N, C-alpha and C positions, 0 to 999 in steps of 0.2 A: 389828802390834805393839801392845803396851800397856805401861803402866807396870808395873814389877816389883812386890809386896806385902808377764813381759815378753812374722809369720804365715807358716807354712810352707805351700808348695803341696802339696795331697794328690795321691796317685797315683790311678790309674783306679778303684780299688776303693773310694774314699772314700764315694761316694754310697750304695753298697749297705751299707757298714759303718755309717754314721751314721743313716740314715733309716728303717731297718727297725723294725718293732714288736718290742719286747723279747721278747714271748711266743713268737716264732718261733724262738728260739735254744735248742739243747740244751746244757746246762751240767753235766749229771750225769756220773757215771762210765759209760764205754762198756759197753753191754749185749750180750747174746748176738746174734750175727748181724752183728757189726761187722767192718769191713774193716781192713786194715793201717793203723796210726796213722802220721801224718806229724809229724815233729818241728817245733815252732814256737818262735820267739823273740819275746818282747814287750819293747820297749825304751821306757822312759819318761824323757824328758829335760826339764829345766827350768832357767831362769835368771831372776833378778830381784832385787828389793830395794826399799828405800824409805827414808824419813826420818821420824824421830820428834822432835817438838819439844814440850817440856813446860815450862810456865811456872807457877810458884807465887808468889803475892804475899801478903805479910803486911800487914794493914790496921790502922789505928788504930781503936779501938772507937768513938770519938766522931765523928771526921770522915771515916772510911773512906779517909784518905790512905794511900798505900802507903809503908811505911818499910823494907821489905826484900824482895828478889826473888831467886829462883833459877831460872835458865834452862838446861835441858838440851837440846842439839841433837845428835842422833846419827843416823848412817846405817848401814844394814845391807845386805849383799850375800849372796845364797844361790845355789847351783847344785847340780845333781845329774844323775847318769845311773844309772838303775836298770834292771835287766833280769831276765827270768824265762824259763825254758825250760818247755815244755809239749808237749802233743800235740793234734792235731785228727784225729778219726776219724769215718767215716760209719757210723752204726748203722741199725737198722730204724726208728728214730724220728727220724733226721736226723743232722746233724753235731753233734759234741760237742767242745768245747774244755775240756781238763781237765789235771790233774796239774801245776800251776804250781810250779816250784822256783826260788827266787831265785839269781841269780849274784852275784858279788862287786860291790858297789856302789861308786860314786864320788860322795862327798858333801862339799861345802865350804860354809862360812859364816864371815863376818867382820863386825866392827863397829868403828866409830871415831866419836869425837865429843868434845864438851866440855861442861862444866857451869860456869856463871859465876854468882857470887853478888855482888850489889851492893846499893846503898841505894835503888834504885827512884826515888821522888820526893824522897828525902832525900839531902843531900850525904854522901859517904862518910865524911867526918870527924865526922859526927853520930851514927854508929852504932858498935857494937862492931867494932874493927879486925880481930878474929879472924874476923868473918863475911866480909869482903871477900876475894875470891880466885877462882881458877879451877882446874879439874882436867881432865885429859885421860883418855879411856878408849879403848882399842883392843885388839884381839885376836881370836882365832878363836872361833866359836860352838861349844859342845859339841853333840854329836848324841846324842839320847836314843833315837831310832828311825830306822833308815836307809830305811824304806819298806815298803810292803805292796801286794799285789794280791789282789783277791777277785772271784769270779764269782757273781752272784746275779740270777736272773730276767731274763736277757738283757742285763745291764749289767755291764761291766768297771769295777770301782771301783779306782782307783789312789791310794794314799796316798804323798805325798812325804815328805821327812824331817821329823822332829819335832826342833826345836832347843831346847836347854835355856837356862838363864839365862846371860847374858854375864858377862864378868869385871867386877868392881867397878872404878870407880864407875859404870859404865854402868847405866842404869835401865830400858831397854826390855825387853820380852819379845816375841819373834816371834809373830805371829798364825798359828800353825801350821795352824789350821783352813782357811786360804786355799790351802794347798799340796796340793790334791787335784784329781783329774780323774775324770770318769765318761763312758763311751762305750757307746752301744747297739750290739750286734753282731747281725747278721742271719744267717739260713741261707745266703743268697746270698753274703754276705761270707765266711763260713766255707768255702763251696764254692770260691770263687775262691782263698782262702788255701791250701786243700788242693791246688789245681791249680798252685800256685807263684806266684800274683800277690800281691805285697806291698801294703800299704796304710799310709799315714802320715797322721795326723790332727792338726791343730793344736789345742792345748789351752792353757789358762791364763786369766788374768783377763778377756781380751777374747773368749774362746771357751768360755762355760759349757756343760756337758753336762747330762744328766738329773740333776736334783736339786742341781746346783751353785748356790751363792748367794755370789757374790764381792762383797766390799766393798773397793775399792781404797783408799778414804780414809775414815778414821774420826775424827771430831772430838768433843771434849768441852769443855763449858764449864758452870760451875756458879755459882749465886749464892754470895755470901760465906757461909762456914761458920764456926762457932765450935766450937773444940775445946780443952778445958781452959782456957777463958777467952781463947783466942787466935783472932782473926778472920783468915781467909785466903781467897784466891780462887785457883782452880785451872783452868788451860786446857791442852789438849793437841791436837795434830794428828798423826795417825798414818797414813802411807801405806805400802802394800805391794802391789806388782804383779809378775807373772811371766808368762813365756810359754814354751812348749815344744812337744813333739810326742810322740805315741804311735805307734810303728811295730810292725806285726805282719808277720812273714815267716817262711818256712821256714828252718830252720837245718840 
């Protein structure tokens, strides 16, 4: 999240699914000489969330004493179940997984928190009374994109939901770039799948796949800034972690 402007046990096929070289997998449209296609279902689930704390302090120009402060403390929860149907077929060049079609998704997200304004190092009665106070924010997160699955060079790339801006006065924005997963798929795994053996792979913040770069916690702190003659100091701490599974099976 940033200011606005969560292990499951794999099945027998897991090792063959994850460890194979990506180049060994056929991902193109089935060619001449192919056998009958087997219908396949891919299910991508995830659940998680985090906390966002944002503190802004306004400082006196001469002493750098803090005379006003705003603290936003917000938590977010996200969950999804996405699925696609496709086919696995054996061709003259090997097994091919193709024709992924999304099924109806189940996506949820919510936020709650508070924003408090006070006098920081100054007594409340020494500053403008209209500044002192607090606000609560809560509500569902809007969903801009429900998810996506793509096959490229032996890697199944799964895109979780993309959430939009929360209701005001909430300030965070979900770090949607964290809600993705990548899985290497081998010919041996596709052969087992075509033979009726399912595989379930743990994914998420603690289980990065090819090309995944997760950052469960992001912090920011800056030296005092001057904007239109006003000196302020800004700090934030943003956590977001999730866990889930990707399951491949015949349908």
